[in-house]
C-alpha angles and dihedrals in degrees: 000000000000125000091231094057112105105259115181108227119188109226107197115198108215103174138015119190117202134177131205139164130229097204091225138080114261123212102220093195091057091049091049094049101040104026126087127236093016135144116198115213105185093170089063095033098238144099124225114215123186128204122199098205110062093018103236138141119216129200108210122197126193091243088069097254113136128188117197121198136175102051119134098213139025090248091051090050091053093046091049092048092051091048089051091051089050092052089051089051089053088055088060104263120134093235122179115191104229143149095025110180135166104227104175140017124191119197138169129211133178121218117217089239141043121256135227099226097190092052091046092051093048091050094048106040131173093019093053125057131184124187107172091184090060106031134004092228134075114233122221122185122204104197100189091053093038087229133139122205123199109202121199124197090241090067094256116132133190117206126196119188144146096261143000095263092054090049091053090047090050091054090048091049097048098043096082090047091052092045090060090056100043120136114247117234113248 
């Protein structure tokens, strides 16, 4: 088994966070009273609105800024954001869907082998850090991709990055480093 052989790794996107603006002031009380699937949080100054299809949760502020979480792709995040804007328009607000941006993508991937975390951290200092007393995973930051990879000894990794392409690149970049520190089968 060589690290340069093509190994198909399934990268499963578990959460996409997106932001957009409505370019109008939103009355949270009106949304809470007339909207459906909403939770009003006046102590924080926001309303949570949930959509069933696609399954997303949106945090809505009175300034018109909306953060959508829970999508499993960038397209689903955009579709959910547009549906949310449409539901706000139906409540009587003059909403314009602007400044849409995917800000964070969380993905998980399982390597076909287990990993020696101490050896991995020693080989990749100061980029990698492993504090077993605080967290069971080693953390590896990839600055140019603005991605963070959490590596578990079981071979499972969690990747956080600004978009889906950067997350995929981060997995490609870290695979050879993990392959060097794999645990041999007994």
